[in-house]
N, C-alpha and C positions, 0 to 999 in steps of 0.2 A: 226248765229252770229248776234248780235244786233248793230244798228247804234248808234253813240255817237253824242253829241251836236256839236263836231268839224267837223263833216262830212258836206261837202258842195256839192251843185249842184247834189243832188241825183235825180235819175229818178224814177218814180213810177214803182214798181215791180209788174208784172201781176200775177194773180192767176195761179197755176198749177192745172189743173182739176184732182179731186180725182177719181181714178179708182180702185175699189175693185175687186179683181179677185178671182173667184171661179168656180167650176164646177156645172152645172145644173145636179142634181142627182135625181134619182127616190126615192120614199118613201122607207125607209129602215126599216124593221122590224127585230129586233134582241133582243133576251132575253125578249120578251114581251114589248119592248119599241119601239115606232114609232117615226121616225124623223118628226119634225114639218115642214109642207110644206106650209108656208104662201107665196103665190105667187101673184104678181101683174103685169099686162101687160096693155099697153095702146092700143088705137084703131089703132095705126100705127104698131102694132106688135113688140114693143120694147122688148128686152130680159127680161126674168123673173127675179124677185128679190126674193131671199130666205132669210128667217129669221131663224137662228139656235140658239137653246139654248145650254147650256153647255152639257146637256145630249145628245142632238143630235150629237154634235161633238164627244163625247166619243164613242157613238154607232158606228158612221161611222169609227172612228179610229180602234176600236176593230174588225171591219169586213173587212176593205179594206186596211189598212196600211201595209207596208212591215214588221214591227215587228210582226203584227198579223199573217201574213203568216208564218213567221219563227217559231213562237210559235206553230202554228198548225202542221207544218211538224215535229217539234221536238217531239210533243206528238205522232204523228203517228209512228215515228221511235221507240219510247219507247213501243208503242202498239205491233208492230211486234217483237220487242225483247222479250216481254213477251209471245207472241204466240209461238215463237221459244223455249223458256224455257218450256212451257207447253207441247209442242210436244215430249219432251224427256220422258214423262211419259205415252205416248200412244204407242201401238204396231206398229212396223215398218215392212213393207214387202219389202224384198230386193232380188234382182236377181243378181247372179254372174256367170260369164262365162269365161272360157279360151278356145278360139276357134283357130283352125289352128296352134297349137303349133308344128311346123314341125322341125325335127332334123335329119340332114344327116351329119355324122361325122365318124371319126375313133376312136375307144375306145379300151382301154387296158383291156384284160381279163386274169386273173391268174388261172391256173389249181390248184384246191384245193389239189390234191394228190402230184403232182410233183413240184408245185411252179413255173412252167414256165409261162411266160407272153406271150400272143399272142395278136397281134393287128388285130382287125376285123372291117369290115365296118358296121356302124349302120345307119339304115334308118327307121324312125318312125314318127308318128304323134299322138298327144294327144289332145283330146277335152273333156271338162267337163262343166257341168251346175249344178248350185245350186240355190234353192229357199228356203228362210228362213223367219220366223216371229220372230222378236227379241223384248224382253220386258225388260226394265230396272226396277229394284226394288229399289226405293229410300231408304227404311228403312234399307236395308242391304248393298246397294251399288253394289249388284250383277246383273247379266244378265242371263235370261233364253231364250233359243232359240229352236224353232221347225223348222227343215229343212228337205229337201229331196235333194238327190244328185245322179247324174249319170255321169259316166266316160266311154269314149270309147278310146281304145288304138289300133292303127294300126301299126304293125311291117312289114315293106316292105323288109328288108334285114338284115341279111344274109338269113333269111327264112321268108316266108309270114305267118302272123297270125293276128287275130283280137280278142279282148276280151272286154267285158263290165263289169263294176263294178257299182253296184247300192246300194244306201242306201234309201229305200222307205220312211222310217221315222226315224228321229233321234232327241232325246231330249237332250239338253246340258245345263249345268248350270256352270256359272263362278262366283266364289265368292272370292273377296279379304278379307283377315282376318287381323285385326289390322292395316288397312290402312285408309288413309284419304278418307272420303265419301263425295265427291263433291256435289252430288245430295241432300244429307241431309241438307247441309248448304245453298245451293241455294233455297231449299224449304222454308227456313226462310227469306231469303233476297229478292228474286225476286218479290213476291207479294207486299212487302212493297215498293220496288223500282218502281213498276208500279203505285201503289197508290200515291207515291210521284210525279210521272210524271204528274198525274192529278192535283195535288195541284200546281205544278210548272206552269202548263198551266194557272190556274186561277190567280196565282200571276203575270204571264207575262201580262195577260189581265188588271190587276189592275195597273201594271207599265205603260202600254199604256195609261190608264185613267189619271195617274199622268202627263205623258208627254203631252197628249192632253190638259189637263187643263192649263198647262204652256203656250202652244201655243195659246190657246183660250184667255187667259187673256193678252197675248202680243198684240193680235189683238184688244181686247176690250180696252186696254189702249190707243192704237193708234187711235182707233175709237172715244173714248171719248175725247182724246186730240184734234182731228180734229174738233169735235163739239164745244169744248170750244174755240179754236183759231178762228173759224169762228164767233162764238158769240162775242168774243172780238173784232174782226175786224169790225163787223156790229155796235156794240155799240160805238166803237171808231170813226167810220164814223159819227155817229150821234153827238157825242161830238165835233168832229172837225167842223162840220157844225155850231154847236152852238157857238163854239169859234170864227169862222169867223164872225158870226153876231155880237158878242160882240166886236170884234176888230173893226168892221165897225163903231160902235157907240162910240168907245173909252173907253169901260169898260175893255178891255183886252189889255195887252201889246204885243208888237211884240215877245218878248222872250217867253211868254206863248203860243202864237199861234204857234211858231216854235216847241215848246216842244210837243204840241198836234199833229202837223204834223209828227214829228218824231215818236211818238207812233203809228200813223196810218201806217207808213211805216214798223215799226218793227212788227206790227200785221199782215201785209200782208206777210212778210217773214216767220213769224211763221206758217201761214196757209200753205204756200208752203212746209215748212219743215215737217209739220204734215202729209201732203198728201203723201210725199215720205216715211215717216216712216210707214204709214198705208199700203202702197203698199208692202213694204219689209216684214212686219210682215204677211201680207195676203199671200204672196208667200211662206213663210216658212210654214204656216199652211196648205196651199194647197198641198205643196210638201210632208208633213208628212202624209196627208190623202190620198195621191196617186191620186189627182184630176188633170185633164188636161184641162178642159174647162175654159171659162172666164165669166161665169154667175156671176153676182154681188150678194153678200150676205151681210147681216147685222147680227151681233151677238146681242143677247138679254141679257141684264145684269141679272145675276141670283140673287136670294135671298138667304139668309142664314136661318138656322133653329135654332131659339133661344130656342126652347123647347127641344133640344136634349142635354143630358148630359151623357157622357160615364163614367162608373165606371172603375177605374184603375185595380182592381183585375179581373173584368170580362174580360177586354181587354187582360190582360196577360194570363188568362186561355184559352181564345179563340185562342190567338197567339200560345200557346204551343200545343193545341189540333188540330186546323184546318189546320195549314200551313205545308209546307214541312220541316220546321225547326226541329221539333221533330223526324219525320221519318228519316231524314238524320242522326241525332244523333244515332237513334236506329240501322240503317244500319251500321254505322261506328263501333258501339260497337259489333255487331254480327260478322262483318268481322274480328275484332281484336280477338274475341274468336275463330273464325274459323282458324285464322293464328296460334294460339297456338296449336289447335288440329292437324293441319297439321305438325307443327314442332315436336310434340310428336310422331306422326305416322311415320315420316321419320327417327327418330333416333333409334327406337327400332326394336323388332322382328316383322316380317311381313310374311304373307303366302298367297298363292293363291290356292284355291281348285277348281279342274276341274272335272266334272262328266258328262259322256255321256252314254246314253242307246238308242239302236235302233236296226234296222234290216239291214242285208246286204246280198248280193249274187253276184256271178260272173257267166258269161256265154259267150258263143261264139257268141250269138246274143242278140238282145234287149229283146225278150220275155223271154228267158231262164234266163237272169240276174234278173228277177223279180219273178221267179218260186221258191217256197219253200225257202223263205229267212230264214237265221239263225240270231240269236240274237248276238249283240256285246255290250260289256260294257267296258268303259274306265274310270278309276278313277285315279286321280293324285293329289299330294300335293307338291307345290313348296315353299321352305322356304328361308328366308333371315335373317340371324342373325349377326348383327355387333359385332365383338369381341373387337377391339380396334379402336376408332375413335379420340382419343386424345382430347376429350371434344367438338368435333365439334357439335354433336347433342344437347348436353346440352346447348351449347352457343346459338344455334338457338332458343331453347325453351325460354331461359332467355331474348333474344332479343325480342321475340314475346310478352312475359309478360310485359316487359318494355314499349313496344309500346302501349299495352293495358292500362297501367297506364297513359301514356301521353294522350291518347284519352279520358280517364275518366276525367282527370283534365281539358282538353280543353272543354269537354262538359259542365262541371260544370261552367267554366268561361263564356262560351257562353250563357248559360241559365241566369246567373246573369246579363250579359250585355244586353241581350234581355229584361229582366224584367225592367231594368233601362231605356232603350230606349223607351219602350212602355209607362211607367209611365210618362216620360217627355213629350212625344208627346200627350198623353191624356190630361195632364194639359194644354198644349198649345192650344189644340183644344177647350177644355171647356172654356178657357179664351177668345178665339178668337171671340166667338159669342157676348160677351159683347163689344168687340172692334168694331165689325161690327155695333152693335146697336148705339154706341156713334158716330161712323164715319158717319153713315147714318143721324143721327139727326143733326150733325154738317154741313153736306152737305146741308140739307134743310135750316138751319139757315143762312148759308153763302150765299145761293142763294137768299133768301128773303132779306137779308141785302143789297146785291148788287142792287137788284131792287129798294129798298128804296133810296139807295145812288144815283143811276142813276136819280131818280126822283128829288131828292134834288139838284143835280148838274144842272139839266135843269132849276130849279127854281133860281139858283145862290146862294144857301145857303151854299155850300161846295166847296172846292178847287179841283184842278186836283189831288193833292196828296191824298186827301181823297177818291176820286173815284177810283184811281189806287190801293189803299190799299184794298178797298172792292172787287175789281175785282180779285186781286191776292189771297185774302183769299177764294173767291168762287172757283177759279181754283184749289187751293191747297186742299181744302176740298173735291172736286169732285175726284181728283186724289187719295187722301188718302182713300176714301171709296172703290174705285176699288182695291187698294192695299190690304186693309183689307179683302175684299171678296176673292181675289186671295189666300191669306194666309189661309183663312178658308177652301176653297175647296181643296187646296193642302194638308193641314193637314188631311182632311177627307178621301181623296182617298189614302193617304199614310197609314192611319190606316186600311182602308179596305184591302189594300194589305197585311198588316202584321197580320191581324186577319181573313181574308176571311169571313167577316161578314158585312152585309148591315144594318147599324144602323138606316137608315131612314125607311126601310120596316120591320126591325126586323127579318131577316132570314139569314141563311148561304148562301154563294155564291156557285153556281154550274153551270155546263155547260152540253150541250147535247153531251156527248163524243161519243156515237154511231153514231150520225149524222156527227160529225167531221171526223170519220173514213170512213163513206160511201160516203162522198162528193167527 
């Protein structure tokens, strides 16, 4: 809040010391980019001062911030999901056992000739062991199994006996017919889903870059504001001293002197306010980057690239080819097609073919149960034929087809909106470079004009109003240039996120995914 001419008996407001808070961090090397480590210390061992560029802050955010950790763990989760999917196509070794199945009870036995029922005491124990190798067949949806089996049965009462039953080798095949083949459709979607998780990770990193850019320029605005308010305070001090001298010789009125004193007090308040604003914005940046130390840092004003012009069609093409957008649409369309296939399979004729071939033998001891085994064959076909379902199956198929049409329409609409959005932001970015050029030139002119106005005021050739106008124009031009730079880099990193392409270095964005998994 600024003082007015009606305020009386004001006391001089002291400066609030500016404290910029940040963590002293080591040199960070990420994606081929090193953090600038401009450090200065004095002979008394004062804390180091670090100078960070915009790129430094982005690299740090992409490696240390909480959103970066979340993105990494999300990708790792997708990786293990893909590994689990691939494991379905590899042979699995399985061991099954029923041990200590003890049964002591009274059971009913019926005489086959007389029909009489007698209750006798039963006392037995059953143990079995099975080892199998199972293999899924994605093309047909069937399963083939190679297994070996051994069973021991001990009868304790009403008479004692022991028997072994073995299947030294047995080959079985289980084949659904006219049924929904889950593995076939997963083979189409899961590789795309894993590839999409890679692109989502890259997009998350670029979203972090956009957010870090916002925090960076918030601090840079506050930093520049503090510089300008301090400069204004220092120049106002000089002007006030001149005004006092002129008042002493009678060339300045009391009203003009009080006006200059009021400006000095307001300039002092502005410095204190700017220091607080810088502290708050620095704390927000430090919190986002996950920093906890208090080492002082200074942000370096970035430059813009006037020579970079992005082609609209090229940006749209890269957006549709490189990002997760197209893959997500492809997966949705495949899943809609799979839903139709499942609805059709569930409504009609289905069958299951089971075939087994192997060797078997029984014996009173372990060795005899494996001696001279005989062959065994089991073949069976199970059928399911709906006779009347009152249109239930047909309705489910039509629902699935309708859902597919909805998804097709949504995909077309999303592609159209995506193209329009990319076009608009490319136009904004291309125009923003000129805005930065103009603002940079205006900043230089306004600074030079203020220096000339200051000199003329000292010579007594212009009034307080003129010097104030020049000073305000200088401050506004400086703030406007920072604002145009912030817009430029926000447009740039937003386009990088939506195209996964680095237009400065001319290459697609990528990451060391194997390293992410191993860390």
